[in-house]
KOLLOSE-923211 format. One record per atom (N, C-alpha, C): residue in one letter; chain; atom name; x, y, z. Coordinates in nm, 2 decimals, padded with zeros to 4 digits. Example, Ala and Ser with C-alpha at 12.3 -4.5 7.8 and 13.67 -1.06 7.14 Angstrom:
KOLLOSE-923211
> A|A|N|01.32|-00.57|00.78 $
> A|A|CA|01.23|-00.45|00.78 $
> A|A|C|01.32|-00.33|00.78 $
> S|A|N|01.28|-00.22|00.71 $
> S|A|CA|01.37|-00.11|00.71 $
> S|A|C|01.29|00.00|00.79 $
***
This chain:
KOLLOSE-923211
> M|A|N|10.61|12.51|13.37 $
> M|A|CA|10.61|12.38|13.32 $
> M|A|C|10.47|12.32|13.32 $
> L|A|N|10.44|12.26|13.21 $
> L|A|CA|10.31|12.20|13.18 $
> L|A|C|10.30|12.05|13.23 $
> T|A|N|10.20|12.00|13.28 $
> T|A|CA|10.18|11.87|13.29 $
> T|A|C|10.04|11.84|13.23 $
> I|A|N|10.04|11.73|13.16 $
> I|A|CA|09.92|11.69|13.08 $
> I|A|C|09.90|11.54|13.12 $
> W|A|N|09.77|11.52|13.17 $
> W|A|CA|09.73|11.37|13.20 $
> W|A|C|09.65|11.32|13.08 $
> G|A|N|09.68|11.20|13.03 $
> G|A|CA|09.61|11.15|12.92 $
> G|A|C|09.68|11.06|12.84 $
> R|A|N|09.62|10.96|12.78 $
> R|A|CA|09.69|10.86|12.69 $
> R|A|C|09.70|10.90|12.54 $
> T|A|N|09.80|10.86|12.48 $
> T|A|CA|09.82|10.90|12.35 $
> T|A|C|09.73|10.87|12.24 $
> N|A|N|09.63|10.77|12.26 $
> N|A|CA|09.55|10.73|12.16 $
> N|A|C|09.41|10.80|12.17 $
> S|A|N|09.40|10.90|12.27 $
> S|A|CA|09.28|10.97|12.29 $
> S|A|C|09.29|11.10|12.19 $
> I|A|N|09.19|11.11|12.11 $
> I|A|CA|09.18|11.22|12.02 $
> I|A|C|09.18|11.36|12.10 $
> N|A|N|09.13|11.37|12.21 $
> N|A|CA|09.14|11.48|12.29 $
> N|A|C|09.26|11.52|12.36 $
> V|A|N|09.34|11.41|12.38 $
> V|A|CA|09.48|11.43|12.43 $
> V|A|C|09.57|11.48|12.31 $
> Q|A|N|09.54|11.41|12.19 $
> Q|A|CA|09.61|11.46|12.07 $
> Q|A|C|09.61|11.60|12.03 $
> K|A|N|09.49|11.66|12.06 $
> K|A|CA|09.46|11.80|12.03 $
> K|A|C|09.56|11.88|12.11 $
> V|A|N|09.57|11.85|12.25 $
> V|A|CA|09.66|11.93|12.34 $
> V|A|C|09.80|11.91|12.31 $
> M|A|N|09.84|11.78|12.28 $
> M|A|CA|09.98|11.75|12.25 $
> M|A|C|10.03|11.81|12.12 $
> W|A|N|09.95|11.83|12.03 $
> W|A|CA|09.98|11.89|11.89 $
> W|A|C|10.00|12.03|11.93 $
> A|A|N|09.91|12.10|12.00 $
> A|A|CA|09.92|12.23|12.03 $
> A|A|C|10.05|12.26|12.11 $
> V|A|N|10.09|12.18|12.20 $
> V|A|CA|10.21|12.19|12.29 $
> V|A|C|10.33|12.19|12.19 $
> A|A|N|10.32|12.09|12.10 $
> A|A|CA|10.44|12.08|12.01 $
> A|A|C|10.45|12.20|11.91 $
> E|A|N|10.34|12.26|11.86 $
> E|A|CA|10.34|12.38|11.79 $
> E|A|C|10.40|12.50|11.86 $
> L|A|N|10.37|12.50|11.98 $
> L|A|CA|10.42|12.61|12.07 $
> L|A|C|10.56|12.59|12.13 $
> G|A|N|10.61|12.47|12.12 $
> G|A|CA|10.75|12.44|12.17 $
> G|A|C|10.76|12.44|12.32 $
> L|A|N|10.65|12.40|12.38 $
> L|A|CA|10.65|12.41|12.54 $
> L|A|C|10.71|12.30|12.61 $
> D|A|N|10.78|12.34|12.71 $
> D|A|CA|10.83|12.22|12.79 $
> D|A|C|10.71|12.17|12.87 $
> H|A|N|10.72|12.02|12.88 $
> H|A|CA|10.60|11.97|12.93 $
> H|A|C|10.63|11.83|12.99 $
> E|A|N|10.54|11.76|13.07 $
> E|A|CA|10.55|11.63|13.10 $
> E|A|C|10.41|11.57|13.08 $
> R|A|N|10.41|11.46|13.01 $
> R|A|CA|10.27|11.39|12.99 $
> R|A|C|10.27|11.27|13.07 $
> I|A|N|10.16|11.25|13.14 $
> I|A|CA|10.15|11.13|13.24 $
> I|A|C|10.03|11.04|13.18 $
> D|A|N|10.06|10.92|13.14 $
> D|A|CA|09.96|10.82|13.10 $
> D|A|C|09.85|10.82|13.20 $
> A|A|N|09.72|10.83|13.15 $
> A|A|CA|09.61|10.82|13.23 $
> A|A|C|09.48|10.79|13.14 $
> G|A|N|09.39|10.72|13.20 $
> G|A|CA|09.28|10.69|13.14 $
> G|A|C|09.29|10.56|13.06 $
> G|A|N|09.17|10.50|13.03 $
> G|A|CA|09.19|10.36|12.95 $
> G|A|C|09.25|10.26|13.04 $
> A|A|N|09.34|10.18|12.98 $
> A|A|CA|09.41|10.08|13.04 $
> A|A|C|09.51|10.13|13.16 $
> F|A|N|09.53|10.26|13.14 $
> F|A|CA|09.63|10.33|13.25 $
> F|A|C|09.55|10.34|13.37 $
> G|A|N|09.42|10.37|13.37 $
> G|A|CA|09.35|10.41|13.49 $
> G|A|C|09.38|10.54|13.55 $
> G|A|N|09.36|10.56|13.68 $
> G|A|CA|09.41|10.67|13.75 $
> G|A|C|09.31|10.78|13.76 $
> L|A|N|09.19|10.77|13.69 $
> L|A|CA|09.11|10.87|13.69 $
> L|A|C|09.00|10.88|13.82 $
> D|A|N|09.01|10.76|13.88 $
> D|A|CA|08.91|10.75|14.00 $
> D|A|C|08.98|10.79|14.13 $
> T|A|N|09.10|10.84|14.13 $
> T|A|CA|09.17|10.87|14.25 $
> T|A|C|09.11|11.01|14.31 $
> P|A|N|09.11|11.03|14.44 $
> P|A|CA|09.08|11.16|14.50 $
> P|A|C|09.16|11.28|14.43 $
> E|A|N|09.29|11.26|14.40 $
> E|A|CA|09.38|11.36|14.37 $
> E|A|C|09.33|11.40|14.22 $
> Y|A|N|09.31|11.31|14.13 $
> Y|A|CA|09.26|11.34|14.00 $
> Y|A|C|09.12|11.40|14.00 $
> G|A|N|09.03|11.35|14.08 $
> G|A|CA|08.90|11.41|14.09 $
> G|A|C|08.90|11.56|14.14 $
> A|A|N|09.01|11.59|14.22 $
> A|A|CA|09.01|11.73|14.27 $
> A|A|C|09.06|11.82|14.16 $
> M|A|N|09.13|11.77|14.06 $
> M|A|CA|09.17|11.85|13.95 $
> M|A|C|09.07|11.86|13.84 $
> N|A|N|09.00|11.74|13.81 $
> N|A|CA|08.91|11.74|13.70 $
> N|A|C|08.78|11.66|13.76 $
> P|A|N|08.68|11.72|13.80 $
> P|A|CA|08.57|11.65|13.86 $
> P|A|C|08.50|11.55|13.76 $
> N|A|N|08.51|11.58|13.63 $
> N|A|CA|08.45|11.49|13.53 $
> N|A|C|08.53|11.35|13.52 $
> R|A|N|08.65|11.34|13.57 $
> R|A|CA|08.73|11.22|13.56 $
> R|A|C|08.76|11.18|13.43 $
> K|A|N|08.77|11.26|13.33 $
> K|A|CA|08.81|11.24|13.20 $
> K|A|C|08.95|11.29|13.15 $
> I|A|N|08.99|11.27|13.04 $
> I|A|CA|09.11|11.32|12.99 $
> I|A|C|09.08|11.40|12.87 $
> P|A|N|09.17|11.50|12.84 $
> P|A|CA|09.29|11.54|12.93 $
> P|A|C|09.25|11.63|13.03 $
> T|A|N|09.37|11.64|13.13 $
> T|A|CA|09.37|11.74|13.23 $
> T|A|C|09.50|11.81|13.21 $
> V|A|N|09.51|11.95|13.21 $
> V|A|CA|09.63|12.02|13.19 $
> V|A|C|09.65|12.12|13.32 $
> K|A|N|09.77|12.10|13.37 $
> K|A|CA|09.81|12.20|13.48 $
> K|A|C|09.93|12.28|13.43 $
> D|A|N|09.91|12.41|13.44 $
> D|A|CA|10.02|12.50|13.41 $
> D|A|C|10.07|12.57|13.53 $
> G|A|N|10.18|12.53|13.58 $
> G|A|CA|10.24|12.59|13.69 $
> G|A|C|10.15|12.55|13.82 $
> D|A|N|10.15|12.63|13.92 $
> D|A|CA|10.09|12.58|14.05 $
> D|A|C|09.93|12.62|14.05 $
> E|A|N|09.89|12.71|13.97 $
> E|A|CA|09.76|12.76|13.99 $
> E|A|C|09.65|12.72|13.88 $
> V|A|N|09.70|12.71|13.76 $
> V|A|CA|09.61|12.69|13.64 $
> V|A|C|09.58|12.54|13.62 $
> V|A|N|09.46|12.49|13.63 $
> V|A|CA|09.42|12.36|13.60 $
> V|A|C|09.30|12.36|13.52 $
> L|A|N|09.31|12.29|13.39 $
> L|A|CA|09.20|12.29|13.30 $
> L|A|C|09.17|12.16|13.25 $
> W|A|N|09.05|12.15|13.21 $
> W|A|CA|09.00|12.03|13.14 $
> W|A|C|08.90|12.08|13.02 $
> E|A|N|08.86|11.98|12.94 $
> E|A|CA|08.79|12.00|12.82 $
> E|A|C|08.89|12.05|12.71 $
> S|A|N|08.91|11.96|12.63 $
> S|A|CA|09.03|11.96|12.53 $
> S|A|C|09.03|12.09|12.45 $
> N|A|N|08.93|12.13|12.39 $
> N|A|CA|08.93|12.26|12.31 $
> N|A|C|08.95|12.38|12.40 $
> A|A|N|08.91|12.38|12.53 $
> A|A|CA|08.95|12.49|12.61 $
> A|A|C|09.09|12.48|12.65 $
> C|A|N|09.14|12.37|12.66 $
> C|A|CA|09.29|12.36|12.69 $
> C|A|C|09.37|12.41|12.56 $
> V|A|N|09.33|12.38|12.45 $
> V|A|CA|09.40|12.43|12.33 $
> V|A|C|09.39|12.59|12.33 $
> R|A|N|09.26|12.64|12.34 $
> R|A|CA|09.25|12.78|12.34 $
> R|A|C|09.34|12.84|12.45 $
> Y|A|N|09.34|12.79|12.56 $
> Y|A|CA|09.43|12.86|12.67 $
> Y|A|C|09.57|12.85|12.63 $
> L|A|N|09.62|12.74|12.58 $
> L|A|CA|09.77|12.74|12.54 $
> L|A|C|09.79|12.83|12.44 $
> A|A|N|09.70|12.84|12.33 $
> A|A|CA|09.72|12.92|12.21 $
> A|A|C|09.72|13.07|12.26 $
> G|A|N|09.63|13.09|12.36 $
> G|A|CA|09.62|13.25|12.39 $
> G|A|C|09.73|13.29|12.48 $
> R|A|N|09.77|13.20|12.56 $
> R|A|CA|09.89|13.24|12.65 $
> R|A|C|10.02|13.23|12.59 $
> Y|A|N|10.04|13.14|12.50 $
> Y|A|CA|10.18|13.11|12.45 $
> Y|A|C|10.19|13.13|12.31 $
> G|A|N|10.07|13.15|12.24 $
> G|A|CA|10.07|13.16|12.09 $
> G|A|C|10.00|13.27|12.03 $
> S|A|N|10.01|13.40|12.10 $
> S|A|CA|09.93|13.50|12.05 $
> S|A|C|09.99|13.55|11.92 $
> G|A|N|09.92|13.57|11.81 $
> G|A|CA|09.98|13.60|11.68 $
> G|A|C|10.01|13.48|11.60 $
> S|A|N|10.00|13.37|11.66 $
> S|A|CA|10.03|13.24|11.58 $
> S|A|C|09.91|13.15|11.59 $
> L|A|N|09.92|13.06|11.67 $
> L|A|CA|09.81|12.97|11.70 $
> L|A|C|09.68|13.05|11.73 $
> C|A|N|09.69|13.15|11.81 $
> C|A|CA|09.57|13.24|11.84 $
> C|A|C|09.58|13.38|11.77 $
> P|A|N|09.51|13.39|11.67 $
> P|A|CA|09.52|13.52|11.60 $
> P|A|C|09.49|13.64|11.68 $
> E|A|N|09.56|13.74|11.66 $
> E|A|CA|09.54|13.87|11.72 $
> E|A|C|09.42|13.93|11.67 $
> D|A|N|09.40|13.93|11.54 $
> D|A|CA|09.27|14.00|11.50 $
> D|A|C|09.15|13.93|11.54 $
> P|A|N|09.05|14.01|11.61 $
> P|A|CA|08.93|13.94|11.66 $
> P|A|C|08.86|13.86|11.57 $
> A|A|N|08.85|13.90|11.44 $
> A|A|CA|08.76|13.84|11.34 $
> A|A|C|08.82|13.70|11.30 $
> R|A|N|08.95|13.71|11.28 $
> R|A|CA|09.02|13.59|11.24 $
> R|A|C|09.02|13.49|11.37 $
> R|A|N|09.03|13.53|11.49 $
> R|A|CA|09.03|13.45|11.60 $
> R|A|C|08.89|13.39|11.61 $
> A|A|N|08.78|13.47|11.59 $
> A|A|CA|08.65|13.41|11.59 $
> A|A|C|08.63|13.30|11.48 $
> Q|A|N|08.70|13.32|11.36 $
> Q|A|CA|08.68|13.21|11.27 $
> Q|A|C|08.74|13.08|11.32 $
> A|A|N|08.86|13.10|11.39 $
> A|A|CA|08.92|12.98|11.45 $
> A|A|C|08.82|12.92|11.55 $
> D|A|N|08.76|13.00|11.62 $
> D|A|CA|08.67|12.94|11.73 $
> D|A|C|08.55|12.87|11.66 $
> V|A|N|08.51|12.92|11.55 $
> V|A|CA|08.39|12.86|11.48 $
> V|A|C|08.42|12.71|11.45 $
> W|A|N|08.55|12.69|11.39 $
> W|A|CA|08.57|12.56|11.35 $
> W|A|C|08.61|12.47|11.48 $
> M|A|N|08.66|12.52|11.58 $
> M|A|CA|08.68|12.44|11.69 $
> M|A|C|08.54|12.40|11.75 $
> D|A|N|08.44|12.49|11.75 $
> D|A|CA|08.31|12.46|11.80 $
> D|A|C|08.24|12.36|11.70 $
> W|A|N|08.27|12.38|11.57 $
> W|A|CA|08.21|12.29|11.47 $
> W|A|C|08.26|12.15|11.50 $
> Q|A|N|08.38|12.13|11.52 $
> Q|A|CA|08.44|11.99|11.55 $
> Q|A|C|08.36|11.93|11.66 $
> L|A|N|08.32|12.00|11.77 $
> L|A|CA|08.26|11.94|11.88 $
> L|A|C|08.11|11.92|11.85 $
> G|A|N|08.04|12.03|11.80 $
> G|A|CA|07.90|12.02|11.80 $
> G|A|C|07.84|11.96|11.68 $
> T|A|N|07.92|11.96|11.57 $
> T|A|CA|07.86|11.91|11.44 $
> T|A|C|07.94|11.78|11.39 $
> L|A|N|08.07|11.77|11.40 $
> L|A|CA|08.14|11.65|11.36 $
> L|A|C|08.13|11.54|11.45 $
> L|A|N|08.16|11.56|11.58 $
> L|A|CA|08.16|11.47|11.67 $
> L|A|C|08.05|11.37|11.70 $
> P|A|N|07.93|11.43|11.69 $
> P|A|CA|07.81|11.34|11.71 $
> P|A|C|07.81|11.23|11.61 $
> D|A|N|07.86|11.25|11.50 $
> D|A|CA|07.85|11.14|11.39 $
> D|A|C|07.98|11.06|11.39 $
> L|A|N|08.09|11.13|11.42 $
> L|A|CA|08.22|11.05|11.42 $
> L|A|C|08.23|10.95|11.54 $
> T|A|N|08.16|10.99|11.65 $
> T|A|CA|08.17|10.90|11.77 $
> T|A|C|08.10|10.76|11.74 $
> P|A|N|07.99|10.74|11.69 $
> P|A|CA|07.93|10.61|11.66 $
> P|A|C|08.01|10.54|11.57 $
> I|A|N|08.06|10.60|11.47 $
> I|A|CA|08.14|10.52|11.37 $
> I|A|C|08.27|10.47|11.44 $
> F|A|N|08.34|10.55|11.51 $
> F|A|CA|08.47|10.50|11.58 $
> F|A|C|08.43|10.40|11.68 $
> W|A|N|08.33|10.42|11.77 $
> W|A|CA|08.31|10.32|11.87 $
> W|A|C|08.26|10.19|11.82 $
> N|A|N|08.18|10.19|11.71 $
> N|A|CA|08.14|10.06|11.65 $
> N|A|C|08.25|09.99|11.59 $
> L|A|N|08.33|10.06|11.51 $
> L|A|CA|08.43|09.99|11.43 $
> L|A|C|08.56|09.97|11.49 $
> I|A|N|08.59|10.04|11.60 $
> I|A|CA|08.72|10.03|11.67 $
> I|A|C|08.71|09.98|11.80 $
> R|A|N|08.61|10.01|11.87 $
> R|A|CA|08.61|09.97|12.02 $
> R|A|C|08.51|09.86|12.04 $
> T|A|N|08.42|09.82|11.94 $
> T|A|CA|08.33|09.72|11.96 $
> T|A|C|08.35|09.60|11.90 $
> P|A|N|08.34|09.47|11.96 $
> P|A|CA|08.37|09.35|11.89 $
> P|A|C|08.27|09.34|11.77 $
> E|A|N|08.33|09.28|11.66 $
> E|A|CA|08.24|09.27|11.54 $
> E|A|C|08.11|09.21|11.56 $
> A|A|N|08.09|09.12|11.63 $
> A|A|CA|07.95|09.06|11.65 $
> A|A|C|07.85|09.16|11.71 $
> H|A|N|07.91|09.25|11.78 $
> H|A|CA|07.81|09.34|11.86 $
> H|A|C|07.81|09.47|11.79 $
> R|A|N|07.85|09.49|11.67 $
> R|A|CA|07.86|09.63|11.60 $
> R|A|C|07.70|09.67|11.55 $
> D|A|N|07.67|09.79|11.55 $
> D|A|CA|07.55|09.84|11.49 $
> D|A|C|07.58|09.90|11.38 $
> M|A|N|07.59|09.82|11.27 $
> M|A|CA|07.64|09.87|11.13 $
> M|A|C|07.53|09.96|11.07 $
> N|A|N|07.40|09.94|11.12 $
> N|A|CA|07.30|10.05|11.06 $
> N|A|C|07.34|10.19|11.11 $
> A|A|N|07.37|10.19|11.24 $
> A|A|CA|07.42|10.32|11.29 $
> A|A|C|07.54|10.38|11.23 $
> V|A|N|07.64|10.29|11.20 $
> V|A|CA|07.76|10.33|11.13 $
> V|A|C|07.72|10.39|11.00 $
> Q|A|N|07.65|10.32|10.91 $
> Q|A|CA|07.61|10.36|10.79 $
> Q|A|C|07.54|10.50|10.79 $
> A|A|N|07.45|10.52|10.88 $
> A|A|CA|07.37|10.63|10.89 $
> A|A|C|07.45|10.75|10.92 $
> A|A|N|07.54|10.73|11.02 $
> A|A|CA|07.64|10.83|11.06 $
> A|A|C|07.74|10.87|10.95 $
> A|A|N|07.77|10.76|10.88 $
> A|A|CA|07.88|10.78|10.76 $
> A|A|C|07.82|10.87|10.65 $
> G|A|N|07.68|10.86|10.63 $
> G|A|CA|07.62|10.94|10.53 $
> G|A|C|07.61|11.08|10.58 $
> R|A|N|07.58|11.10|10.70 $
> R|A|CA|07.56|11.24|10.75 $
> R|A|C|07.70|11.31|10.75 $
> I|A|N|07.80|11.23|10.81 $
> I|A|CA|07.93|11.30|10.83 $
> I|A|C|08.00|11.34|10.69 $
> A|A|N|07.96|11.26|10.58 $
> A|A|CA|08.02|11.28|10.45 $
> A|A|C|07.97|11.42|10.41 $
> R|A|N|07.84|11.45|10.43 $
> R|A|CA|07.79|11.58|10.40 $
> R|A|C|07.85|11.69|10.49 $
> T|A|N|07.88|11.65|10.60 $
> T|A|CA|07.94|11.76|10.69 $
> T|A|C|08.07|11.80|10.66 $
> W|A|N|08.16|11.69|10.62 $
> W|A|CA|08.29|11.73|10.56 $
> W|A|C|08.29|11.81|10.45 $
> Q|A|N|08.18|11.79|10.36 $
> Q|A|CA|08.17|11.87|10.24 $
> Q|A|C|08.17|12.03|10.28 $
> I|A|N|08.11|12.06|10.39 $
> I|A|CA|08.11|12.20|10.44 $
> I|A|C|08.26|12.26|10.45 $
> L|A|N|08.35|12.17|10.51 $
> L|A|CA|08.48|12.22|10.53 $
> L|A|C|08.55|12.22|10.39 $
> D|A|N|08.52|12.12|10.31 $
> D|A|CA|08.59|12.13|10.17 $
> D|A|C|08.55|12.25|10.10 $
> D|A|N|08.42|12.30|10.10 $
> D|A|CA|08.39|12.41|10.03 $
> D|A|C|08.45|12.53|10.09 $
> H|A|N|08.46|12.54|10.23 $
> H|A|CA|08.53|12.64|10.29 $
> H|A|C|08.67|12.66|10.25 $
> L|A|N|08.75|12.54|10.24 $
> L|A|CA|08.89|12.54|10.21 $
> L|A|C|08.92|12.56|10.06 $
> A|A|N|08.82|12.57|09.98 $
> A|A|CA|08.84|12.61|09.83 $
> A|A|C|08.90|12.75|09.82 $
> S|A|N|08.88|12.84|09.92 $
> S|A|CA|08.93|12.97|09.90 $
> S|A|C|09.05|13.02|10.00 $
> Q|A|N|09.09|12.92|10.08 $
> Q|A|CA|09.20|12.95|10.17 $
> Q|A|C|09.26|12.82|10.22 $
> P|A|N|09.40|12.83|10.26 $
> P|A|CA|09.46|12.70|10.29 $
> P|A|C|09.44|12.63|10.43 $
> F|A|N|09.39|12.73|10.52 $
> F|A|CA|09.36|12.67|10.66 $
> F|A|C|09.22|12.73|10.70 $
> V|A|N|09.17|12.68|10.81 $
> V|A|CA|09.04|12.70|10.84 $
> V|A|C|09.01|12.85|10.87 $
> A|A|N|09.11|12.93|10.93 $
> A|A|CA|09.09|13.06|10.96 $
> A|A|C|09.19|13.15|10.87 $
> G|A|N|09.22|13.11|10.76 $
> G|A|CA|09.30|13.20|10.67 $
> G|A|C|09.42|13.13|10.61 $
> D|A|N|09.54|13.22|10.60 $
> D|A|CA|09.65|13.16|10.54 $
> D|A|C|09.75|13.09|10.62 $
> G|A|N|09.73|13.09|10.74 $
> G|A|CA|09.82|13.01|10.85 $
> G|A|C|09.75|12.92|10.93 $
> L|A|N|09.82|12.82|10.99 $
> L|A|CA|09.76|12.73|11.10 $
> L|A|C|09.73|12.82|11.22 $
> T|A|N|09.60|12.79|11.27 $
> T|A|CA|09.56|12.84|11.39 $
> T|A|C|09.52|12.73|11.49 $
> M|A|N|09.47|12.77|11.60 $
> M|A|CA|09.40|12.67|11.69 $
> M|A|C|09.28|12.61|11.63 $
> G|A|N|09.21|12.68|11.53 $
> G|A|CA|09.10|12.62|11.47 $
> G|A|C|09.13|12.50|11.39 $
> D|A|N|09.25|12.48|11.34 $
> D|A|CA|09.28|12.37|11.27 $
> D|A|C|09.30|12.24|11.36 $
> V|A|N|09.34|12.27|11.48 $
> V|A|CA|09.38|12.15|11.57 $
> V|A|C|09.27|12.06|11.60 $
> P|A|N|09.16|12.09|11.65 $
> P|A|CA|09.06|11.98|11.67 $
> P|A|C|09.00|11.92|11.54 $
> V|A|N|08.99|12.01|11.43 $
> V|A|CA|08.93|11.95|11.30 $
> V|A|C|09.05|11.86|11.24 $
> G|A|N|09.17|11.90|11.25 $
> G|A|CA|09.28|11.81|11.20 $
> G|A|C|09.29|11.68|11.27 $
> C|A|N|09.27|11.68|11.39 $
> C|A|CA|09.27|11.55|11.47 $
> C|A|C|09.15|11.46|11.42 $
> A|A|N|09.03|11.53|11.41 $
> A|A|CA|08.91|11.45|11.36 $
> A|A|C|08.93|11.40|11.23 $
> Y|A|N|08.99|11.48|11.14 $
> Y|A|CA|09.01|11.44|11.00 $
> Y|A|C|09.10|11.30|10.99 $
> W|A|N|09.22|11.31|11.07 $
> W|A|CA|09.29|11.19|11.06 $
> W|A|C|09.21|11.05|11.12 $
> R|A|N|09.13|11.08|11.22 $
> R|A|CA|09.06|10.96|11.27 $
> R|A|C|08.96|10.91|11.16 $
> Y|A|N|08.89|11.02|11.10 $
> Y|A|CA|08.79|10.98|10.99 $
> Y|A|C|08.85|10.92|10.88 $
> I|A|N|08.96|10.94|10.83 $
> I|A|CA|09.02|10.88|10.71 $
> I|A|C|09.07|10.75|10.73 $
> N|A|N|09.09|10.72|10.87 $
> N|A|CA|09.14|10.59|10.90 $
> N|A|C|09.03|10.49|10.95 $
> L|A|N|08.90|10.53|10.93 $
> L|A|CA|08.79|10.45|10.96 $
> L|A|C|08.73|10.38|10.83 $
> D|A|N|08.69|10.27|10.84 $
> D|A|CA|08.65|10.18|10.72 $
> D|A|C|08.50|10.22|10.68 $
> V|A|N|08.49|10.33|10.63 $
> V|A|CA|08.35|10.37|10.58 $
> V|A|C|08.37|10.44|10.45 $
> E|A|N|08.27|10.45|10.36 $
> E|A|CA|08.27|10.51|10.23 $
> E|A|C|08.27|10.66|10.25 $
> R|A|N|08.37|10.72|10.19 $
> R|A|CA|08.41|10.86|10.21 $
> R|A|C|08.39|10.93|10.06 $
> P|A|N|08.34|11.06|10.08 $
> P|A|CA|08.34|11.15|09.95 $
> P|A|C|08.46|11.19|09.90 $
> G|A|N|08.47|11.23|09.79 $
> G|A|CA|08.59|11.31|09.74 $
> G|A|C|08.60|11.44|09.81 $
> L|A|N|08.71|11.47|09.87 $
> L|A|CA|08.73|11.60|09.94 $
> L|A|C|08.86|11.66|09.90 $
> P|A|N|08.87|11.71|09.77 $
> P|A|CA|09.00|11.76|09.73 $
> P|A|C|09.07|11.87|09.81 $
> N|A|N|08.98|11.97|09.85 $
> N|A|CA|09.04|12.07|09.92 $
> N|A|C|09.08|12.03|10.06 $
> C|A|N|09.00|11.94|10.13 $
> C|A|CA|09.05|11.89|10.25 $
> C|A|C|09.18|11.81|10.24 $
> E|A|N|09.20|11.74|10.13 $
> E|A|CA|09.33|11.67|10.10 $
> E|A|C|09.44|11.76|10.09 $
> I|A|N|09.42|11.87|10.02 $
> I|A|CA|09.54|11.98|10.01 $
> I|A|C|09.57|12.02|10.15 $
> W|A|N|09.47|12.06|10.23 $
> W|A|CA|09.49|12.10|10.37 $
> W|A|C|09.56|11.99|10.46 $
> F|A|N|09.51|11.86|10.42 $
> F|A|CA|09.56|11.77|10.51 $
> F|A|C|09.72|11.74|10.48 $
> R|A|N|09.75|11.76|10.34 $
> R|A|CA|09.90|11.75|10.30 $
> R|A|C|09.98|11.85|10.38 $
> A|A|N|09.92|11.97|10.40 $
> A|A|CA|09.99|12.08|10.48 $
> A|A|C|10.01|12.04|10.63 $
> L|A|N|09.90|11.98|10.67 $
> L|A|CA|09.91|11.93|10.81 $
> L|A|C|10.03|11.83|10.84 $
> K|A|N|10.03|11.73|10.74 $
> K|A|CA|10.13|11.63|10.75 $
> K|A|C|10.27|11.68|10.74 $
> E|A|N|10.30|11.80|10.70 $
> E|A|CA|10.42|11.87|10.69 $
> E|A|C|10.47|11.91|10.84 $
> R|A|N|10.38|11.92|10.92 $
> R|A|CA|10.41|11.97|11.06 $
> R|A|C|10.45|11.86|11.15 $
> D|A|N|10.56|11.87|11.22 $
> D|A|CA|10.62|11.77|11.30 $
> D|A|C|10.53|11.72|11.42 $
> G|A|N|10.45|11.82|11.47 $
> G|A|CA|10.37|11.79|11.58 $
> G|A|C|10.26|11.70|11.54 $
> Y|A|N|10.20|11.74|11.43 $
> Y|A|CA|10.09|11.66|11.38 $
> Y|A|C|10.13|11.51|11.35 $
> R|A|N|10.24|11.49|11.29 $
> R|A|CA|10.29|11.36|11.26 $
> R|A|C|10.32|11.29|11.39 $
> R|A|N|10.38|11.35|11.49 $
> R|A|CA|10.42|11.27|11.61 $
> R|A|C|10.30|11.24|11.70 $
> H|A|N|10.20|11.35|11.71 $
> H|A|CA|10.11|11.32|11.82 $
> H|A|C|09.96|11.30|11.76 $
> V|A|N|09.95|11.31|11.62 $
> V|A|CA|09.81|11.28|11.58 $
> V|A|C|09.81|11.17|11.48 $
> M|A|N|09.91|11.14|11.40 $
> M|A|CA|09.92|11.05|11.29 $
> M|A|C|09.95|10.91|11.35 $
> L|A|N|09.88|10.87|11.45 $
> L|A|CA|09.91|10.74|11.53 $
> L|A|C|09.80|10.64|11.50 $
> P|A|N|09.83|10.51|11.52 $
> P|A|CA|09.72|10.42|11.50 $
> P|A|C|09.59|10.45|11.57 $
> V|A|N|09.48|10.44|11.49 $
> V|A|CA|09.35|10.46|11.55 $
> V|A|C|09.30|10.34|11.63 $
> T|A|N|09.31|10.35|11.76 $
> T|A|CA|09.28|10.23|11.85 $
> T|A|C|09.17|10.29|11.96 $
***
């Protein structure tokens, strides 16, 4: 039995919940973080010393944090041959795009999101938003070019590599910034929208 701590509007929790849905795993999600609090308790700190979300507990012994690590674990343990490709080269491709989401997309997605969604209008740094929007537009073009030759980030089927990037794409297209034409990303996005887990856990209001 899995237990996941985290609130539904967190992109990092959404990654885990989408993976759980794809794998059909029994689970309990406990609201934590943001308005729900609970991260400063000794019990939570013992599980996750960063006091962030998500935290995932699998049975009595496995406790994990860092969202992409959680997705990798779930895919590897419960989705070998599906979310976690058995072929090492294809699995490495999935890993590439998971790390790309963290190291390349996120640094520019974060200031756009925090300024436009979490910051009162009078205090927004719109220069930072516009600069980040210009950079991330070029970054998304990398994925669009990649998807010209295959339907998902690591080949013909959905893998763990699509999970972080798919969550980021939903957030990006719901932010009020100028966006480039991304025809191949849009084809990929239409395929994601056909998946029940993506609709239920990712396609939520961006707040």
